[in-house]
N, C-alpha and C positions, 0 to 999 in steps of 0.2 A: 434565979438564975429562969432569964426568958425563955418560955417554950418554944420550940424549932419551928412552929406555924407563926408563932410572932415575929420572931429574928428572921425568918424568911419574908414577911409585909413589910417590917421596917427598911430591910435590905432594899427591896424592892421600891421603897419610896425615895428610901438616899439616890439609889440609883438614876429614877425618874427626875430626883430635881436637879444632878449633874448633868443628865442631858440637856443639849438645850430645846430653847421652847420653841414649837412648831407651830407657824402660822399661818392657817385653817387658808386664806387667802392664797399665800403660797402654794400651799398644798395643791388646792383645786388648780392651779398655772402649770405645776409639773404634772399632773394626770391629763390634763388637756392636752398639753404638748404630745405628752405619749399617746395617747388615743388618736390624737391626729399624724403622728407619724406611722402609727400604726393603718390610719386609713387613708395615706397615701401610697404607702405599700400595698394594699389590699385593690386601688384605683389602677396602679401601674401593670398589678399582675391583670387585673381584667382590661386594659390597654392591650397588655400582650394577647391575649386572647380576640381581642377586638382583630387584632392584626392579622392574627392567625385565621382567623373564620374568614376576612376578606383575603388572605393568601388560598384558602381552600375553598373560596367560590371563584376567583378568576381561573383557577386550575380545572374546578368542576363546568366554568361557562366553553373554557377552552375544549376539554375533553367535548362538551354536549354540538359545540359547533363542526367537529372531528365527526363525529357520527353523525346530525344532518348531511355536513357534506359528503360522507362516504356512502350513504345509504340513497341521496338524490344523486350521486352520479351512479350507482350501480344500477337503479330504475329507470334513469335516464336511457341508457344503452337499450335496454329491454322497449322500452317505450317506441323509441326510433326502429327497432328490428320491427316493431310489430307494426308501425304506422307503414312500413315499406312494405310488409307482408301483405297487409291490407288494399297497397295497388297493385297486386301481382296481376295477370292477366287471367289467370285460373281463376280466381277470388273473385275478380270483376263478372269474369265469365259464369260463374256459377249463379251470380243474381241475374246478370241478366240472359240466363238461359242458354248459354253456348258451353258450359261444363258442367262435366257433374261435381257433387259434394266430395266424392276420392278423390278426384283430379286437384280439387283444390286446398282440402286438409293435407295432402300429398307435397303439395306444394311448401305450404307453411312450414310445417313439420320439417322440411328440407332447406328451410332457411331459417328456422328456429330448433337448434336442435335441441336446448334443453324444455323444449315444451310438453309439459303431461299430457296435455288437454287443446284439443285446437274443435272450436265449436262454431257452425254457421248460424246467424240466425237472419231473418225475417225481420223488416224494421216496424214490423204492427205487433210486435212481442208485447203481450201484457202479464202484470204481476201472478195473476192465475194461470199463467202459464207454466205453471212448476212441472219439471221430468225429472226421473233421478239424477243426479249429480249435478243440478243447479241450485245453487242456494236461493232463496228470497233476495241475498243483498247481491251475489250474479246480478238477479231481474232486475232490481233497482239499477243496478250501474248500466245495463241495457238499453231502460225505459230511459234514462238522462241524456244516454250518449245519442239517442233516437232524438230526443227533444231540443237537444244544442245545437248537435251537431259537429261537435268536439269530443275527445277521449276525457272520460271524466277520470278522477286521480285513481293509483292503484290502490286497492284492496290487499288482505289478507282473509282468505274465508278459511272456514273448517278447522280452526285453531285448534290445536291437542289434539286432531284424530290423524287417522292413517291417513284422510284426502286432504290434509292441510295445502294449500296451494297458494300464489300469490295470482290473484286477474285482472289481465289486464284486457280493455275493450276499443275498440276504433273503428269506429265509420265507417262506411264503404262505401265512394262515391262513384258517381258517375255524371260528372258535369260538378252542376252545385247541387245535386240528387241525392240523399242516404237513401243507398238501393238496399243494404242489407249492414248487418253486423259483425265485428268480427269479436269472438270472444279466445283467449290465450290464458290456460293455465301454468305456470310456471311453478317449481317446485319450492316446497316451504323454507328448503335450508339455504335456499341463494342468500340470503342476511347472515352465516353462521360465518362468512368469512371476517365479518363487520363486526356485529355483537359480543360474538363468543371471546374475543381478547379484552371485553371489558368485564372483568372480573372483581376489579374493587374501584373504588374512590375515597378522595381527600376525607371528607366526612359528610354526612347528609345520605342522598340518596340521587339516583339515574334510572327512570326508566324508557323504556321504550313503548308506545303505545299507538292503538290505534281509536280515533275516533275525535270528537269534536269540543275535546275537554271537561267534556260531564262529567259526573260521578260514576256512569257505566263504561267508559273506554275500558280498551281489551289490554290488558298489561301483555307484552309480548316478551320482555326484556326487562327485570329491575334488580337493578345490583347497589347495596347499600340499605339503609334503614328509613324509610319515607316519614315513619313516625318521628324521628329526629329532627326534621326540620321546619322550620318557622315562618320562612316564605317561599315560594315555589316559582321556579317560573317556568316557560315553554316555547320551544322552539317549532314552527311547522316544517316538515320534510316535502319540500318543494314537488308538485307533480304524485304527491301520496296524500290519504292518508294518515299518513303518520305523525305523530310527533311527540319530540322528545321533551320529558318534565324531567326539574332537577330543584333541588334544593338545600342548603347546607344549614347546619344547627347557628343558630346565634351563639354568643359568646355567654348570655347565660342558661342557655339551654341545652350546652356541652357541658354543666356542670349537674351532680346529681343534686337530689334535695336536702339530704345535709347540710352539701356546701353552702347551695343557696340558703338556706336558713342561717347560715351563719355570715354570709357574706351581706346579706342584707343587715344580721345585727350588725356587723363593722359601721355598716355607712350610718345606720340608727346612730350608734354609739361617736361617731366625729361630729354628726350635727349636735347632738346634745353637750360635746365637748368644744366644738366652737362656740355653742351659745353663753355655753360657762366660761368661756375665757374674755367674752366680751364682758358680760355683766362685771367678773373681778378686775379687768384694766379698770372699768369705769370707776369703780370704788376706788380703786389705789391712783387712779389721777382724777382728780376730782377738775375737769377742764372745763373752764368758763365757757359758754358757746357765746360765739359770736355769730351774728345774725349779717348775712351777708347782702351785700346792696342790689336792690329789686331793680332789674332793669326795667325800662320804660315798653310800651308795647311800643312806643314809636322808635326806640333805639334798635327794637329786634326787628321789626321790619326797615330801618335803614342798613341792617349791617348783613342783608339777603342780595347774592346778586341777580342784579338786575338782566332776565333774559330778552333779547333781543328778537319781535318777533315780526315774521318778514312775511309778506302775503302773495302768494302764487298768482301769478298774471293766468287770465281764463283764455283757455283754449281758444284760437279763432274760429267760430263757426260760419265764417263766410268766406268764397274764396272767391276769386276776381272774376267774373262773368266776361262768357266772351262777347266780342261785341255783335251787335245783333244783323243779322243777312238774308238772305231770303229763303237760306237754307233752313233758317232758324223759326219762322215766323210758323205761328199755330194758327187755325180756325179756330173762331172764339162761340163759335155756334151750339158746340156741344155734341155735335157731329160726329160717326166712329168711321173712320176708313178701313173700310173691308178689304181693298186694296193693298194687303199690307205682306212684304217679303217673308216668303214662308222661310228661308233655309237661318233666318236667326235664330228661328226656335230650334234648339239644341238639344243636346241629351239630356243634360241637366243646367242649364241656365238660358237665358235669350240674350245673345250678342250679336252686333253688327257693325259696319263701319258708317259712322257720322254724317249723315248728309248724301249719304249713295242707299243705304239700305232703312238704316233709324234715322225719324225725324223726331220733330216734341208733337206731328200729329198720332204718327206711330205711337209714342212714348202713352199719351194721352188712350188711346186705341187699348194700348195693353192694362195702363190702367182702370179703365172701365172692366177688362177682363178679368183683372186680377183678382178687383172687389169682388165681383158677380159670384168667381169661385168660391171669394171668403163668403162671401153669403150663405153659398149653398151648403158649406163646411161649418156654419155658426158664426160665423167671426163679426164680429163688431165695431174692433181698433183694429188699428195697423200702423207699426214704426215707419219711418222712411229715412233714408241717410242714402251719403254718396260721398266718391272717394274726390279725388283732388282732379278731375280732368275738366279740362273747359269746358268741355258740353255738358257736365254734371248739372249747374243750376237749370239750366236752360230742360233738358229731360227731367228733369225732379222736378219742377214746378209741373208739365205736363201731365208727369206721371199721378201728381199729390191731385190734381183737379180732375184728374179719371178715377181714381180711387172715392174721393169725395160725391162726386157722382154718380155712382153704383151703391151710393149710402153708406159707404165704413166712415168711419171719425178716424181722421189721421193724427199721429206725433211724428210731427219731424224733428230729427234732433241732429241736422246740420251734415257738416262736415266732418268723416269719422270711419277709421278702417270696418272692414265689415264685421269681425270679431264683436266690435263695440256696437254693431247694430243687433246681429245675434245676442247678445248678452242685454242690450235693451229691452227685447219680445220675449226674456225671462224675466229681466229685473221689473219693468212694468205691466207685467201680467197679461201680455196682450197674446203672446205664445206665436204672433206673426210678424212678420216683417219683410220688407220690399230693399235690397243693395244697390245702386245704380252705381255699377262700377263696369272698368272694362279689362278689369286685372294685370294681366301682366300682358296682356295686348297692347300694340303699340298704339299712339294716340289719339288716333282717328279712329279706334274701336270704342263703344263701351256698350251697356249691357244690364240687365236685370238678374239678380239672385235673388230667389220668392220662397219664401217660410210662410205655413199660411196652418193653423190650430196645430204649430209643433211638425210638422213637415216639410220636408226641402222637399219641393217637387222637382222631379224629372222625370224622363221617357213620355210617356204617354201622358203625365199627369200636364207637361210642359206643352206636349201637341194639343191636348185639348182645352187652352187657352187659344190656340191661331181658329181652333175650330169655333169657341163661342165667337170671335170677332168677325167670321166668313158669313156663319150661318143668324148673327144677330141674336142669341143667346145670352143679354145681359140684361142687368136689373138695372135701376136707375131710382135715384135719391137725392140727398141732401146732407151730406156729412161734415162735420166741423174738424176745424185744423186747431193744434196745438204746439209752440215748440218747447222741446225739452231737452237740456244739457244733464247728459249721466256721463260724461267723461271721469268726474272725480269718484262718483260712485263704480265704475269700472276699476280706476288706477285702487282705491280702497277694499275692493274687493280681492285683487289678486295681492295689493302688499299687506293685508291682513292676513291672511295663510302663506304666503312665501317670504322669507326672510335669509339672506343668506349666511353661511357661519362666518365668511370670512369677505373682505371685499376683493373684489376679481374686476380689471382694467378691462374693460370693452368698449370696442368701437361698432357701431351702430351705423349702418349705411342701408335708408331708406330708398337711396334711388330718386329722390326727389316726389318720393309717392307718401300717400296720406297717412301712413304710419309714422313719418316725421314729427308730424305735428304730438305724439302721444309717448313712442316708444324711448328716448332719452331720458325723460321724466319718470315714466314708468321703471326703469331700470335702475335710477336713481334711489325711488321710493324702496325697493326691497333689496339695496346695499351695494350698488355698483359705482364703482368711479367712469363715466360716460366720455367718450371723444366721440362726437357727433360726424357724420360725414354722410353729405347730401340728405341733411332731414329736412331743410326747406321746399315747401309743397311748392311742385311744378307740374302744370299736368302736362307740359311738351317734353319732362323727361330728357332734361339736356344735356346730361352729364352720362348715365347710360342707361341701358334698357334694363326697366325692374324687373327682372325674373333672373331670381337666385338658381334656379337649376342649370343655367349658362357659365360655364365658368369662366368667359370672357367677360361676362359681365361683373365678376368679382376681383376684379387685375389692381384698381384704385383700392378696395378694401384689403385684398393681401398687404401691398403696399403699404398703406396706413397702418397696418396690423406691426410690421415692420418697424416701424419709424417711431411710433410710440410705445413699442416693447408692450403692448397685451397681451393681457393672457388668448384673447382669441376676439374673431369681430364676426358679427351675426347680418345678414341681411335682411332684407324682408321684399314684398313681392308689390305692385302697385296701391292692391286694397289692405294691405295688413294680413292675410291670412295663410300665408306661407312663410316659411322658416329657413335659411341656407346659414351656412356655419365655415369659417375661415379659420384651423388651427394658429396657433404660436408660431408655427412653420412654414406657414403657408400652405398647408392641406387644406384642399373640399373633402370637409367630411359629410359625404354621402348622407343624406336621409336614411336612408334603409339602415347603414347603422345607427345612428341616433336612433332608430327607434329598440335596436338592440338597446340601450341603455336605457331609455323610457321603457321597457318593459322590465329590465331588470329590475330596476327603482317601484314601477307600479304594483308586477309580482310577490316584492319583498311586503307588501303590506295585502294583497289580493290573492292569496296562493292560487293555482288552479284557474284562472281568469280567461278569459278568450281572449286574445292581438291578433286583430286582424291588420295584415298588411295587401296591397295591390299586385296585378302583376308583374311590374316594373322592379320589383323587390328583388334583392338577392337573394338565392340560395343558401346561402348561411345563415338566416334570420329563422326560418323555420327551429333550426337546430337551436338555436341561443335561447328562443323562447321556449322549446320541451326541456331545455339545461334548465331553465329559472324556473318550472315547475308550470307554465302556461299552455293555453291550447293554441296553436299557431292557425289560424284561417284565412287563405287565398282569395282577395274579391278580385273584382272589376275597380279597374280605375275613376275616380269622378266623387268629388265629395257629396253629391246626395246620394248615389249609389251607397260608398260608405257606411253614411252617416242612416241611412236604411238597413244596412245590413248590422248595423252598432246596437238599434234599436230591435231589430229581432232577434238578434241572439245576448243580448246585456254584455255586450263585450265592454272591457272597460277603456279599452286603450285602440287606436288603429292609427295607420300612417299611410303616408304615399309617395313613392319614387319625389315627386316632384316638391315634396316640402310639406305638405298639409298633415296635421297634426292632429288626433281628436282625442282629449282627454275627460272620460268618463268622471273616473277618478278623480272626487276634490273640486270638479268643474262641473261644465253642463253637457259634455261632448259632441260641440261644435269644433269647427277646422280656425284655429286659433294660434297664427304665428307669433305673436307677442307674449301668449301665456306660456305658449310652446319654450320659448325664450328663455324665460324665468324660471321655468320649471330644470331646463336643461343646467344654467346655472345654479340654481338651489343644488344639481346632485354634484356639481364639479367642484361646487362651496363645499360638500360636506365631505368629500372627500378624501380632501388633505394634498393629494398630489398635485404634479402640475397637470394642468388640462389637457396637455401631448399626452402624456403618460396613461390617461384614461380613456383618449380614444385608440392609443394603442394595441390595447389590449383589445382591441373590436374587431374580431375574426374580418379579416377581408381576402377579397381573392383579386384576380386581375379582371377590371369591368372597365366598363364608358360610362358616359356622360348619358341623357339622354340625344338621340342622334334623330334628328327632324328630317326629312323630304317634301319639301313644300309642292301640294298640289293645286289644282283648281275647286274653288267649293264646290263639295260632292263628291269630288272625283277618290277624294280620301275614303270613304265609305263605300265605294264602287270595288276599289282596290283590295280592300278587307275580303270585301265578299268573293272576289274572284279566287283571291288566296286560299283562303279556307277550301275550297272545292277543290283546288286544284294540286296545293302543295302537297309535297311527300317528302317527310323527314322519317323513314324507316326505324331506326334504331333510339328513338326519342319518345318521350310522355309527352303528350298534348294536350294541351291547356287549353277549352275554347271559350270562358267566362268574358274575353275581353281581347278580340284581337286572336294571333298565333302563340302560344308559349310552348316552345320545344324544350324541354327538358333531358339532357343526357347526363352520363354518368358523371362526367367532370365539368358540366356548367350548361347554360341555356342561353338561348337566344330569343326575343318578342320582336311580332313587330304588330301596331294594332293605329286604331285612327283616331287624331287627337278629336275631341269635344269642343273644342274651345275656339282654335284654328283652323285652316283647310291645310293640312299637313298628316304623315303618317311617322307616327312615333316607334322609335328603336333599341332596344339596348340590348347591350351583351356583358352576360358575367361567367367568368372562368376560374378554372384552378391554376391557369398557366399561361403564360403566354402564348404556347403552342396551342395547348385547346381553345384558346381566345378566337386565335386566326382561325383555326378547323372549322370551328361553328358560322365565325362570320362568310366565310366560303362557302358553305354551306346552304346558308341562307342567300347569298347571291346568289347562287343558283337560281333556287328557287324565285326571287323575288324578277329577276328579268326572266325567268321563263314566262310570268305571268302579263310582265308590262316592260319592254327594252327599253324604252324612253326612258327610265328612271334615271334620275344621275344620285347613285347612291354616295354616301358620307362614308363611306367605310372601303 
C-alpha cells in the first residue's frame, strides 16, 4: 500500500498531466493585457480628476473676479467722495488761509459720514513727521500724493488692532498747484459685506492680500488651504493696494501620499506590460522586415508647396513740388531775415500762411534758430520730415539749409506723417526732430513742430527762437545731410507688437493727407481688411478738410462704412497725429469716450497709473478712470503741454478732445493717430463683441463737438484774457488752466483760445438736453457781455 503522502504526490502529478499545457508567451500576453486594462482605468480616473481640477479652477477664477469687482466698486465710491471733498471751498480755504481746520474737517465729515478720521496736511510733510495716530505707511501715502499730484492707491492700516482703518489720500489743488493733502480714514469693517460671505472654495485657496505680491504681503482674508495649491494666480484690485491671490490643487496634489504611490506603481506596471507585449508579439510573429523605399532629396524638395514671394512697393518719398514763383524764392547768401512775423510763434508750434507770413527765407531763419538752440542743448544731429502740402518741399529745403548752417547734421526722412518723424528721432537716436506741417489747417498754411533733446518745444521756448532771430543770437557751422527711410521700421515696430485676434473691416479716410501713404498698409499688417478712402496724398485736400474733429468732414466716411458694411471707420488729420472714429451705425465716437476705452485697457496692466486729459473732455472721464483704478489729471490743451505733463508725472496715457492720443505704455509717449488706431482695433478685436456694443457701454451725456468762433489774428487771446477777468459763474467750479471751464452739478462749459488758428474754441457737456441749454445760455450771456459783436455757433 502506498503511503498517503506518496499517493497525494502521484495524484497531483496526474492532475497536472491532465491540465492543458500553458504557453509562457500566452501567459505573458494575458498578464500584459490585464495590466493595460488596469492602466487605462487608472488613466481614466486621472482624466476625471483633471476635469474636476479644471472645473474647480474656473469656479475659483470666477469667484476671484467677483471679489476684485466688488472690492473695486466699493472703494471707487469712497475715492470719488474723497476727491469731491478735497475740492470743497472749506478745505481749499484752510490751505489758502480763509478757513480754519475745524470748518474744513466738519465739511468733510458732513460729506463723508462714515469717516473715522479726517486730517489736513501741508504738502511739505516728510516721513520724519510722525505724530500720534499716523502710521509710517500713511506718511508714505502722503508723500507719494504730494510728489505725483495724484491720489495713491487705497491702503489698510493698523490691521488687527482696534485702530484698523482704510486710508484714502487726495491732493488739494489751487489751479495746477498742490496746496495740501486730505487724508480720510474709513472704518476697517467696510469690506465685511464682501469678504465675509466667502467661507468656502471648491479646492485650493483664495486670499485677499495687501502688498506687491512678495512674501511679506498682509493677508486680510484667507479661505481654503493655501498649502494644497500647486499654481497660484493673482489679480490686482484697481485703485487699491489689494490683490486677490488664489490657487487650485492639481489632480496629483489632490491625492494623498499612499494613493500617489499606488498610482505611480500602476503607471510603471503599464509601461512594463506594454514592453512585454511588444516582445511577445515579435517572437510569435517573425515578421521579415521590409525596407522602405528611400525618397531622394530632390523628391522631398519637389513635393513641398512653393510660396509666392511678393515685394512691397517703396513708399513714395517725394511729393510733387510747387511751381516756383516770386514768393518761393530764397536768398542764397546765408543771411538771416530778422524781420520775421512774430504771430507765427505760437503756444506749441510755429505756423503761418505761406506767402504772407511764412516764406523760404523765414524757414531758413527758423532753421538757423532751431539749430542754434539745439547746439545750446547739446544736439549734434536732427531729423527733418514734411507732410503732403505743396509748400512742403520748398520749406523743408530752406529749413535744412538753415539747420546745416547752424552746425547741425541733418537726417532727411522725406514725406511722412508727424508720428513717423517722432519715431525716427527715437529710432535713430537723435532725440530731436522738426516736422514741416500745417496739421489740420487749410492748404495755404504750413509750419514747424519741434523736438530738441527729447523735449517738445512750447510756450517760452517757442518765443525764444524768435528772440534768437531778431537779436542775432545764432550759431554757425557746416553740417551734413543724409536721407534715410524709416517707414518700414515704423510699420514693423507696430505690427510686431499689435496683432488682431480677429479680422476687422475698416474704412480709412486720410482726407488726402500724408497719413494716406502709410495707414492702409499699416492696418493691413496688423490684420485688418482695409477699404481706403481719399488716401492719395494731395496737399490741396480736394475732397474735404483733413480735420476729423469736425463732424461735417466725416460724412463721406460715414457713407462708406455703411456701403461696405464695415466694422468701423477711422479718419486722420493732415499730418496723421490725430484720430477720428465713426461707428458701424454712423455715430461719431468722440475722442474723450475713446480715451475711456484706452484707459481701461492700459490700467488693466498698469493699475494706479496717471491718465491725463485736456480741459475739453467730458466730466464722465474722470469717474471712468477712477473706476478702472487710475488717477485722472486734467491739463491744458496742446500736444507739447500734454507731453510735458506726461514726462513730469510719469503718466502712462493721455488724450485730447481733438483726437491726439499719447501712449507711454508699449510706445514712446508721443501723439500718434496711426498707432492709436491700431490700439483701438486691438481692443475691439479682443473683446469679441460688435464694435458698436463696446462703444455703447461707454458713458455719455448730451454734448457738443468743438464749436469755433473765428476771429482776427490775436483777437482770440485778447478775448480770453478779458473773459477770465469779467465772466461770473456764481454756482460753478472754475478751472483756468486753459481758458475758462465752468463745472456745474449737471454739466460744464468751456471757452478757450485755439493755439493753432485764430479762433475761440467752445464745448458743452451735460447730463440732459435741458441742462445743456441752460449752461449754453449762461455762457451766451457772459460771452456777449464781454464782446457783443461775436457770432455764436449755438
